[in-house]
VOKOLDO-707229 format. One record per residue (C-alpha): residue number from 0; residue in three letters; x, y, z. Coordinates in Angstrom, 1 decimal. Example, Ala and Ser with C-alpha at 12.3 -4.5 7.8 and 13.67 -1.06 7.14 Angstrom:
<sites>
SITE   k   r     xx     yy     zz
SITE   0 ALA   12.3   -4.5    7.8
SITE   1 SER   13.7   -1.1    7.1
</sites>
This chain:
<sites>
SITE   k   r     xx     yy     zz
SITE   0 MET   -0.2   -0.1   -0.2
SITE   1 LYS    1.1    3.4   -0.8
SITE   2 PHE    0.6    6.3    1.3
SITE   3 GLY    0.8    9.7    0.7
SITE   4 LYS    0.2   12.0   -2.4
SITE   5 GLN    1.4   10.7   -6.0
SITE   6 VAL    4.0   12.7   -7.5
SITE   7 LYS    3.1   14.7  -10.4
SITE   8 GLY    4.3   13.5  -13.7
SITE   9 ALA    5.0   10.0  -12.3
SITE  10 ALA    3.7    7.3  -14.4
SITE  11 GLY    2.2    4.4  -12.4
SITE  12 GLY    4.4    5.0   -9.4
SITE  13 ALA    7.5    4.5  -11.4
SITE  14 LEU   10.1    7.2  -11.9
SITE  15 PRO   10.6    8.2  -15.3
SITE  16 SER   13.8    6.6  -16.7
SITE  17 GLY   15.1    6.4  -20.2
SITE  18 GLY   14.4    2.6  -20.7
SITE  19 SER   10.7    2.9  -20.9
SITE  20 GLY   10.6    5.9  -23.3
SITE  21 GLU   13.2    4.0  -25.5
SITE  22 ALA   11.1    0.9  -25.6
SITE  23 GLN    8.0    2.7  -26.5
SITE  24 LEU    9.7    4.6  -29.3
SITE  25 ARG   11.1    1.0  -30.5
SITE  26 ASP    7.8   -0.2  -30.2
SITE  27 LYS    6.2    2.7  -32.3
SITE  28 LEU    9.0    2.4  -34.9
SITE  29 GLN    8.6   -1.4  -35.1
SITE  30 ARG    5.0   -0.7  -35.5
SITE  31 GLU    5.5    1.7  -38.2
SITE  32 ALA    8.0   -0.7  -39.9
SITE  33 GLU    5.5   -3.3  -39.8
SITE  34 MET    2.8   -1.0  -41.2
SITE  35 GLU    5.4   -0.1  -44.0
SITE  36 LEU    6.0   -3.5  -44.9
SITE  37 LYS    2.2   -4.3  -45.0
SITE  38 ARG    1.8   -1.3  -47.1
SITE  39 GLN    4.4   -2.3  -49.5
SITE  40 TYR    3.0   -5.8  -49.7
SITE  41 ALA   -0.3   -4.4  -50.4
SITE  42 MET    1.0   -2.1  -53.1
SITE  43 LYS    2.9   -5.4  -54.8
SITE  44 ALA   -0.2   -7.1  -54.4
SITE  45 ARG   -2.2   -4.5  -56.0
SITE  46 ARG    0.3   -4.1  -58.7
SITE  47 ARG    0.4   -7.7  -59.4
SITE  48 LEU   -3.5   -7.9  -59.4
SITE  49 LYS   -3.6   -4.9  -61.8
SITE  50 ASN   -1.0   -6.4  -64.0
SITE  51 GLU   -3.1   -9.8  -64.0
SITE  52 LEU   -6.3   -7.7  -64.9
SITE  53 GLU   -4.7   -6.2  -67.9
SITE  54 ARG   -3.4   -9.5  -68.9
SITE  55 GLU   -6.8  -11.0  -68.5
SITE  56 ALA   -8.2   -8.2  -70.5
SITE  57 LYS   -6.1   -8.8  -73.3
SITE  58 PHE   -6.6  -12.6  -73.4
SITE  59 SER  -10.5  -11.7  -72.8
SITE  60 SER  -10.2   -9.5  -76.0
SITE  61 THR   -8.4  -12.0  -78.0
SITE  62 ASN  -10.6  -14.7  -77.2
SITE  63 ARG  -13.8  -12.5  -77.8
SITE  64 LEU  -12.4  -11.8  -81.3
SITE  65 MET  -11.5  -15.7  -81.9
SITE  66 ILE  -15.0  -16.5  -80.9
SITE  67 GLN  -16.6  -13.8  -83.1
SITE  68 ASN  -14.5  -14.9  -86.0
SITE  69 GLN  -15.6  -18.7  -85.7
SITE  70 TRP  -19.1  -17.5  -85.1
SITE  71 ARG  -18.7  -15.6  -88.3
SITE  72 LYS  -17.4  -18.5  -90.1
SITE  73 ILE  -20.3  -20.7  -88.9
SITE  74 MET  -23.0  -18.1  -89.8
SITE  75 ARG  -21.2  -17.7  -93.2
SITE  76 LEU  -21.3  -21.5  -93.9
SITE  77 ALA  -25.1  -21.5  -92.9
SITE  78 LYS  -25.9  -18.5  -95.1
SITE  79 VAL  -24.1  -20.2  -98.0
SITE  80 GLU  -26.0  -23.3  -97.4
SITE  81 SER  -29.4  -21.1  -97.4
SITE  82 LEU  -28.3  -19.2 -100.5
SITE  83 ARG  -27.4  -22.5 -102.4
SITE  84 LYS  -30.9  -23.9 -101.5
SITE  85 GLU  -32.5  -20.8 -102.7
SITE  86 ILE  -30.7  -20.7 -105.8
SITE  87 GLU  -31.6  -24.2 -106.6
SITE  88 ILE  -35.2  -23.5 -106.0
SITE  89 MET  -35.1  -20.4 -108.3
SITE  90 SER  -33.2  -22.5 -111.0
SITE  91 GLN  -36.1  -25.1 -110.9
SITE  92 ASN  -38.6  -22.4 -111.0
SITE  93 HIS  -36.8  -20.8 -114.1
SITE  94 GLU  -36.4  -24.1 -115.7
SITE  95 ARG  -40.3  -24.9 -115.2
SITE  96 ASP  -41.1  -21.4 -116.7
SITE  97 VAL  -38.9  -21.9 -119.6
SITE  98 ASP  -40.4  -25.3 -120.3
SITE  99 ARG  -43.9  -24.0 -120.0
SITE 100 LYS  -43.1  -21.1 -122.6
SITE 101 ASP  -41.3  -23.5 -124.7
SITE 102 ALA  -44.3  -25.7 -124.7
SITE 103 VAL  -46.6  -22.8 -125.6
SITE 104 ILE  -44.1  -21.8 -128.3
SITE 105 GLN  -44.5  -25.3 -129.9
SITE 106 MET  -48.0  -25.4 -129.6
SITE 107 LEU  -48.4  -21.9 -131.4
SITE 108 ASP  -45.9  -23.0 -134.0
SITE 109 ARG  -47.9  -26.1 -134.5
SITE 110 ASP  -51.3  -24.1 -134.7
SITE 111 LEU  -49.4  -21.7 -137.2
SITE 112 GLU  -48.4  -24.5 -139.5
SITE 113 GLU  -51.9  -26.1 -139.2
SITE 114 ALA  -53.6  -22.8 -140.2
SITE 115 GLU  -50.9  -22.3 -143.1
SITE 116 VAL  -51.8  -25.7 -144.4
SITE 117 ARG  -55.7  -25.0 -144.1
SITE 118 ARG  -55.2  -21.5 -145.8
SITE 119 SER  -53.3  -22.7 -148.6
SITE 120 THR  -55.4  -25.9 -149.4
SITE 121 PRO  -58.6  -24.2 -150.2
SITE 122 PHE  -57.1  -21.6 -152.4
SITE 123 VAL  -55.8  -24.4 -154.9
SITE 124 PRO  -59.3  -25.6 -155.8
SITE 125 LEU  -60.6  -22.3 -155.7
SITE 126 PHE  -58.4  -20.9 -158.3
SITE 127 VAL  -59.0  -24.0 -160.4
SITE 128 CYS  -62.9  -23.4 -160.0
SITE 129 ILE  -62.7  -19.7 -160.5
SITE 130 ALA  -60.3  -19.8 -163.5
SITE 131 PRO  -62.5  -21.2 -166.0
SITE 132 TRP  -65.4  -18.9 -165.1
SITE 133 SER  -63.4  -15.9 -165.3
SITE 134 SER  -62.2  -16.4 -168.9
SITE 135 PRO  -65.0  -15.3 -171.1
SITE 136 LEU  -63.2  -17.4 -173.9
SITE 137 PHE  -63.7  -20.6 -171.8
SITE 138 ARG  -66.9  -22.4 -172.2
SITE 139 VAL  -68.5  -22.8 -168.6
SITE 140 ASP  -69.7  -26.2 -167.8
SITE 141 ARG  -72.2  -27.4 -165.3
SITE 142 ARG  -70.3  -30.4 -164.3
SITE 143 SER  -67.1  -28.3 -163.8
SITE 144 ARG  -68.9  -26.1 -161.7
SITE 145 ALA  -70.4  -28.8 -159.5
SITE 146 SER  -67.1  -30.2 -158.9
SITE 147 CYS  -65.9  -27.0 -157.5
</sites>
């Protein structure tokens, strides 16, 4: 037990000595050094993470471009196949149209030939029948008239 008044400036009843202040200073410097090491470690970790992030962004960009190129290639192949089918259908439709028009032309040609034959056939007997009647010197006979 202590009796009496405490001495002003005394810490915990102990007299100020150089040892305890130095210990506090050493502890403070050690804490500051530890904090500096932690800060440097955090900065290194931050730089490392930042570099990894940049590297990953480059890889991501490269991979995205590769995937886009592959997707475009797949889409081009699909489009080519679609266009080829469409061209085949158009070609078949065109061939059908050409065949139909060719058939119409052949039918009209046949009709024209038949009409020419019909037209030329009646004129020959008509001229034969008309020629004797048109000549005043030729004697008209009832039998020749009847044959026409």
